N, C-alpha and C positions, 0 to 999 in steps of 0.2 A: 635708054634701056640700061639697067644696072648690070654690071659684071658680077660674076660669082665672088670675086675678091671683095667687092663693095658689100655684098650681101652677108659676108662672113666677118667683115671688119669690126662690127660691133652689134650688139643686141639692140634692135630698134623698138621704139614705141609707136611710131607712125611711119608710113610710107606715103610719099607725096606723088602718087600717080593719078593720071586723069582717066584712064580707060581700064576696063576689065582685062584687056589683053595683057597689060603690064603685070597685073597680079597673077594671072595664070602663068605668065612667063617666069615670074619669081618662084611660084610653086613648082613648076617643072624643073627649073635649075636646082632648087634646093632638094627636091625629091631625088634627083640624080646624084647629088652630092651625098645625101644621107645613105645611099647604098654603099658608098665608099667609106664614110665615117659616120656610123650609126649612133655614135655617142656624143655628137656635137650639139650642145645645148643652144648655142647661138643660132644654128641652122633651124632647129625645131622652133625656137621662139619666132624667128623671122618668117618661117613658113606659116606658123600659126597666125601671125599677124595678117599675112596675105589671105589666108583662109577666112579670117574674121572680116576682112574688108569686102569680100565677095559674098558674104552671107552664109558661109559654111561653118556655123558655130560649133557643131559637134567635132569636126575635124580640127578646128582651132583649139578647142578644149583639150583634145588628146595631145596635140603638139605642145601646148603650154605645159601640160603635166610632164611630158618627156623633157622639155627644157628645164623644168624645175629639178627633175631627177638628175640630169647630167650637168647642170650648172646651178647648184643650190645657193650660191652666193651672188647670183645675178638678180637684181630686183625687177628687171624688165618683164619676165614672164608673169610675175605676180601682178604687176601693174596692168599688163595687157589682158590677163584673165579677169582682173577686177573690172576693167572697162567693159569687157564683153558681158560680164554678169550684170553690170548696170544697164546695159542696152537690151537685156533679155526681154523677149515678148511673151505674154502680153504685159506683164509687169516685171520690173527689174528684180534681180536676185541680190538685193542690197546687203543682206547679212553676209553672204559669201564674198561680195565685193569688199566689204569692210575688213573681213579676215585677210584677204589677199593684200589690200593696201597696208594693213598693219604689218604683215610679213615683209613687204617691200621696205617699209619704214625701219623695221628692225635690222634689215640688211644695210640700208643706206638712207638714213633719215634726213639728209641734207638737201633734198629736193622739195621745194615748196609745193610743186605741182602735185606730188603724191599726197601731201597733207590736205591740199584743197579737194582732191578727189575723195579722200576719206571723209572729209567734212560734209561734202555733198551727199554721200551715201548714208552717213549718220543722220543727216537732216531728213532724208527720205523715209527713214524708219523711226523718226521721232526720238532719236537719241541725241537730244539737244545739247546736253552738257559735253558729250563727246564731240559734237560738231563745233562747239565753241573752242574746245581744247585744240582740235585739229586746225581750225581757222587761225587761232592765235599763234600756233607754231608756224603756220604758213606765213603769217604776217611777220613774225620774228625773222624768218629766213629771207623774206622778200617784201620789205615794208613799202615798196613803191608800186605794188600791183593793186590798183584801186578796187578791182572786182572782189577781192577777198574781203575787204572792209564792207562792201555792199552785202555780200553773202552773210558775213557775221552779223551785220545789222539786222538782217531778216531773222536770224536765229534769236537774237536778243529780243526782237519784237514778239516772237512766238512765246518767249519766256516771260513776257510782260515787263521787261526791263527797257522802258522807252528811253531813259536817259542814256544808257550805253548804246542803244540802237541809233539814237540821234548823233552821238559822238562819232560813231563809225561812219555814218552817212556824211557828216561834215568832213571827215578826213578824206573820204573818197572823192569829194568834190574838189 
């Protein structure tokens, strides 16, 4: 079970808990803390992430917005809200996800994962050239992650560029 200090030590992208009780415990601890420090962006981000994990999307969106307000230079709330937008039912809210990933990249563009997430969202709305650009940047930052080559290969195939698609497939193998 995480202690409050752990929950506030950094702004998280994922929590690795197995049961619902852990997320509810995190929400309870952070809610109590936010009564004392209502301007703590990290606490809002992490509570929003816990809300997201238990399917409380509206609460998560509100917390991510507060996190952005109080910690405008932290990319994590943008990434987490982008992920939540991608998972929106019945269809993802990919344009909003792209916007949030782009904001996260503007804050800290050195994380290849953010570029991969943006590439996926771009692919979902058929912004293929943007997907290529984001995939290429992810590859530049992390050239050993084979899945990015596979994903970019798919985009090249959709664009009809079989030569580049095959090159990326070969690199991924």
